[in-house]
C-alpha positions as CSV (number, residue, x, y, z in Angstrom):
1,M,62.9,127.9,100.5
2,S,64.6,124.9,99.0
3,K,61.9,122.2,98.2
4,K,64.1,119.5,99.9
5,E,63.2,121.2,103.6
6,F,59.7,119.9,102.8
7,V,57.3,117.2,101.7
8,N,54.0,117.4,99.9
9,C,51.2,115.8,101.3
10,E,49.8,114.0,98.1
11,I,46.0,114.5,99.2
12,C,45.8,118.3,100.0
13,G,49.1,119.5,98.8
14,K,50.5,121.2,101.9
15,E,54.1,121.2,102.8
16,F,55.5,119.4,106.0
17,K,58.9,118.8,107.3
18,T,57.3,115.6,108.4
19,I,53.8,114.1,107.8
20,T,52.4,112.6,110.8
21,A,49.7,110.5,111.7
22,K,47.6,113.4,113.3
23,H,47.4,115.2,109.9
24,L,46.6,112.0,107.9
25,L,43.8,111.6,110.3
26,R,41.9,114.7,108.5
27,H,41.9,112.6,105.5
28,E,41.0,109.2,107.4
29,L,44.1,107.7,106.8
30,T,46.7,106.0,108.8
31,L,50.4,106.0,108.0
32,K,50.4,102.6,106.8
33,E,47.4,103.1,104.2
34,Y,48.8,106.4,103.0
35,S,52.2,104.6,102.3
36,N,50.3,101.9,100.7
37,K,48.4,104.4,98.8
38,F,51.2,106.4,97.6
39,P,54.2,104.0,97.8
40,Y,56.8,106.6,95.9
41,A,55.8,109.4,98.5
42,E,58.0,110.8,101.1
43,L,57.1,111.2,104.8
44,V,60.0,113.1,106.0
45,S,61.9,115.9,104.1
46,Q,65.7,115.1,103.5
47,K,67.0,117.7,105.5
48,T,64.9,116.5,108.4
49,K,66.3,113.2,108.2
50,D,70.0,114.8,107.8
51,L,69.4,116.9,110.8
52,K,68.0,114.0,112.8
53,N,70.9,111.8,111.7
54,S,73.7,114.2,112.7
55,K,72.2,114.7,116.1
56,L,72.3,111.1,116.8
57,R,75.9,110.7,115.4
58,G,77.1,113.8,117.3
59,K,75.0,112.9,120.5
60,A,77.5,113.4,123.6
61,R,76.9,111.3,126.8
62,S,78.5,111.8,129.9
63,E,80.6,109.1,131.5
64,E,78.0,108.8,134.4
65,T,75.3,108.4,131.5
66,K,77.3,105.4,129.7
67,K,77.9,103.5,133.2
68,K,74.0,103.9,133.6
69,I,73.2,102.3,130.4
70,S,75.7,99.8,130.6
71,E,74.9,98.6,133.9
72,S,71.1,98.8,132.8
73,N,71.7,96.4,129.9
74,K,74.1,93.8,131.9
75,K,71.4,93.7,134.6
76,S,68.4,93.0,131.7
77,W,70.7,90.5,130.0
78,Q,71.3,88.7,133.4
79,D,67.8,88.7,134.7
80,N,66.8,87.0,131.4
81,P,69.7,86.1,128.9
82,N,67.2,84.6,126.5
83,Q,65.4,87.9,125.9
84,G,65.0,89.3,122.1
85,R,66.4,92.7,120.7
86,T,63.0,94.2,122.1
87,G,64.2,93.0,125.8
88,C,61.3,90.6,125.9
89,P,61.7,86.7,126.5
90,L,62.1,84.6,123.6
91,S,59.5,81.7,123.4
92,D,60.7,78.3,123.1
93,E,59.3,78.2,119.4
94,S,61.2,81.2,118.4
95,K,64.5,79.5,120.5
96,K,64.3,76.7,118.0
97,D,63.8,78.6,114.9
98,L,66.9,80.8,115.7
99,S,68.8,77.9,116.5
100,E,67.8,75.9,113.3
101,K,68.6,79.4,111.3
102,L,72.2,79.7,112.9
103,M,73.1,75.6,112.9
104,G,73.8,74.3,109.6
105,H,72.8,77.4,107.6
106,E,73.4,77.1,103.9
107,V,74.4,79.9,101.4
108,S,74.5,79.7,98.0
109,E,77.1,80.4,95.7
110,E,75.3,83.4,94.0
111,T,75.1,84.8,97.8
112,R,78.8,83.8,98.6
113,K,80.0,85.5,95.6
114,K,77.9,88.9,96.4
115,I,79.2,88.7,99.9
116,S,82.9,88.5,98.4
117,E,82.4,91.3,95.8
118,T,80.9,93.5,98.5
119,G,84.0,93.0,100.9
120,M,86.5,93.6,98.2
121,G,89.0,96.3,98.7
122,R,87.6,96.8,102.2
123,E,90.4,96.3,105.0
124,P,89.2,94.5,108.4
125,W,89.0,96.6,111.3
126,N,91.3,94.1,113.2
127,K,93.6,93.6,110.6
128,D,97.2,92.7,112.0
129,L,95.5,93.0,115.3
130,T,95.8,90.6,118.1
131,K,94.3,90.5,121.8
132,E,97.9,91.5,123.1
133,D,98.2,94.8,121.4
134,H,94.6,95.7,120.9
135,P,92.5,97.1,124.0
136,S,89.1,95.9,122.1
137,L,90.1,92.5,121.5
138,Q,91.8,91.9,124.7
139,T,88.5,93.0,126.4
140,M,86.5,90.7,124.1
141,S,88.6,87.8,124.8
142,E,88.7,88.5,128.7
143,K,84.6,88.4,128.6
144,A,84.6,85.3,126.6
145,K,87.2,83.7,128.9
146,K,85.4,84.7,132.2
147,W,81.6,83.6,130.6
148,N,83.4,80.3,129.9
149,E,85.0,79.9,133.4
150,E,81.7,80.8,135.0
151,N,78.9,79.0,132.6
152,M,81.0,76.4,130.7
153,T,80.1,73.5,132.6
154,D,80.9,69.9,131.8
155,E,77.2,69.2,131.5
156,L,76.9,71.9,129.1
157,K,79.7,70.8,127.1
158,E,78.5,67.2,126.8
159,Q,75.3,68.7,125.6
160,I,76.8,71.1,122.6
161,S,79.3,67.8,121.9
162,K,76.1,65.5,121.6
163,T,74.0,68.0,119.8
164,L,77.0,68.9,116.8
165,K,77.9,65.1,116.9
166,Q,73.9,64.2,115.8
167,R,73.7,67.2,113.3
168,Y,77.1,66.0,111.5
169,A,75.5,62.5,111.3
170,D,72.2,64.0,110.1
171,G,74.5,65.7,107.1
172,M,75.2,68.9,108.7
173,K,78.5,70.1,106.6
174,I,81.5,70.4,108.7
175,P,82.9,74.1,108.6
176,H,86.4,74.5,107.2
177,A,88.5,76.3,109.5
178,N,91.7,76.3,107.1
179,G,92.3,76.2,103.5
180,G,90.5,78.2,100.7
181,K,89.2,77.8,97.1
182,R,91.5,76.8,94.3
183,E,90.6,78.7,91.1
184,D,92.2,76.3,88.7
185,L,90.5,73.2,90.4
186,N,87.2,75.3,91.1
187,M,86.9,73.8,94.6
188,Y,87.7,74.4,98.1
189,V,90.1,72.3,100.0
190,R,91.6,72.6,103.4
191,S,95.3,72.5,102.4
192,S,98.1,72.7,99.6
193,W,98.7,69.0,100.1
194,E,95.3,68.3,99.3
195,A,95.1,70.8,96.6
196,N,98.3,69.2,94.9
197,Y,96.6,65.7,95.4
198,A,93.5,66.9,93.5
199,R,95.5,68.3,90.7
200,V,97.4,64.9,90.2
201,L,94.3,63.4,89.9
202,K,92.9,66.1,87.2
203,Y,96.3,65.6,85.3
204,C,95.7,61.8,85.1
205,N,92.3,62.3,84.0
206,K,90.4,60.9,87.0
207,K,87.3,62.1,88.5
208,I,88.1,64.4,91.5
209,E,85.4,63.3,94.6
210,Y,86.4,65.2,97.4
211,E,84.7,64.7,101.0
212,V,81.9,63.0,99.1
213,D,80.9,60.2,101.6
214,K,80.4,60.7,105.6
215,F,80.6,57.6,108.0
216,V,78.8,57.9,111.4
217,L,81.1,55.9,114.1
218,Y,79.6,54.8,117.2
219,K,81.1,53.8,120.9
220,D,79.0,51.9,123.6
221,G,75.8,52.4,121.2
222,K,76.2,56.2,121.0
223,I,77.4,58.8,118.2
224,K,81.0,59.1,119.1
225,C,82.1,61.3,116.1
226,T,81.5,61.1,112.2
227,Y,84.3,60.4,109.6
228,T,84.9,62.3,106.1
229,P,87.9,60.9,104.0
230,D,89.7,63.4,102.0
231,F,89.3,61.7,98.4
232,K,87.3,58.7,96.8
233,I,89.3,56.8,94.2
234,G,87.4,53.6,94.4
235,E,84.0,52.0,95.0
236,K,85.2,51.4,98.6
237,T,88.8,53.1,98.8
238,Y,89.7,56.7,99.7
239,I,92.7,58.3,100.2
240,E,93.3,60.4,103.5
241,I,96.1,63.3,103.8
242,K,97.7,63.5,107.1
243,G,100.4,66.0,107.6
244,H,101.2,64.7,110.9
245,L,102.1,61.4,109.7
246,R,105.6,60.5,108.9
247,S,104.6,57.6,106.9
248,I,102.2,54.9,106.4
249,D,104.2,52.5,108.5
250,N,105.5,55.4,111.2
251,W,102.8,57.8,112.9
252,D,104.4,58.4,115.7
253,C,103.0,61.9,116.4
254,N,100.7,61.8,119.6
255,C,99.3,65.3,119.5
256,K,95.5,65.8,120.4
257,S,94.7,65.8,116.5
258,C,96.6,62.6,115.7
259,I,95.2,61.0,118.9
260,R,91.8,61.8,117.6
261,D,92.5,60.5,114.3
262,K,94.0,57.1,115.4
263,N,90.8,56.6,117.5
264,K,88.7,57.2,114.4
265,T,90.7,55.0,112.1
266,K,90.6,52.2,114.8
267,L,86.9,52.7,114.8
268,M,86.5,52.6,110.9
269,E,88.2,49.6,110.7
270,E,86.0,47.8,113.4
271,Q,82.7,49.3,111.9
272,Y,83.5,49.5,108.4
273,P,85.7,46.7,107.3
274,D,85.1,46.6,103.8
275,I,86.5,50.1,103.5
276,K,89.8,50.9,102.6
277,I,91.6,54.1,103.7
278,I,94.9,54.9,102.1
279,F,97.2,57.3,104.1
280,I,99.5,59.8,102.7
281,G,102.2,60.8,105.1
282,K,105.1,63.4,104.8
283,K,107.2,60.6,102.8
284,E,104.4,59.2,100.3
285,Y,103.8,63.2,99.8
286,T,107.4,64.0,99.1
287,E,107.7,61.0,96.8
288,L,104.2,62.4,95.1
289,C,106.1,65.9,94.8
290,E,109.2,64.2,93.2
291,Q,107.0,62.7,90.4
292,Y,104.4,65.5,89.6
293,N,105.6,68.8,90.7
294,K,107.0,69.6,87.5
295,L,104.3,68.0,85.3
296,V,101.4,69.5,87.1
297,E,100.4,73.3,86.7
298,N,99.9,75.7,89.7
299,W,101.7,72.9,91.9
300,E,101.9,74.7,95.4
301,F,105.0,74.4,97.1
302,G,105.5,73.7,100.9
303,S,107.8,72.9,103.7
304,Y,107.6,69.3,102.8
305,D,107.8,70.0,98.7
306,I,110.6,69.3,96.1
């Protein structure tokens, strides 16, 4: 028979499909002690591993069995939503540790690069799919919506908001929902407008300082929000690029985002009167395009660019 069908005990030399704890008792060793003593020794033959994997992959369950498992899992999580993978409740200390790991988790550039290289060439399973044309996404969307309707109370929303505001105030980075890294700048920006403004600074041999300062804004003695201007161009002067702003003198958009930004601007003027914020809207950005788009390399053209 092929040697791959068996593994040999490093002590007595006998062949086994699986070296068990019962056999090692004869040598007065536990599995852990055996592995420590012989770190490169195999405990299970390759054929046994392959057979076990094939059985697991090909294991068919009846619809009734699947339903029972599903209902059992649901009941388990309903009875204790804070349980761990083992089904045991998480302690307050474990919850705190898990929360700290998930919130504000920093990843090194080396790790980011490895993750990026690992995913290169792979096509995501949900590419070009939406909840309207894919049953799995639709199911997840409906479950999330139902959970929010049943559990997301005003009190919980306020608690989440308060926690995030405090974490941002303590220095946690605000996640970038849009944008991407520009290789020519070797930096991450939120939009093509910001990327082009950074290129203008580079062309003019000026230092690019992007989102370097964060201001904590208060209302009624409590943290209302944080504000991070786009570019710092002086000791107390910043550039803020706003796509919804027609011009410096004409900010007539009243969408949710603009209302929020207007409130931040008002609080900044009240609480940091020595800080100067220069806004660049569509008019100012168009003028910038006319002046620099033929001079600056890698210029990104958009709907308002010349």
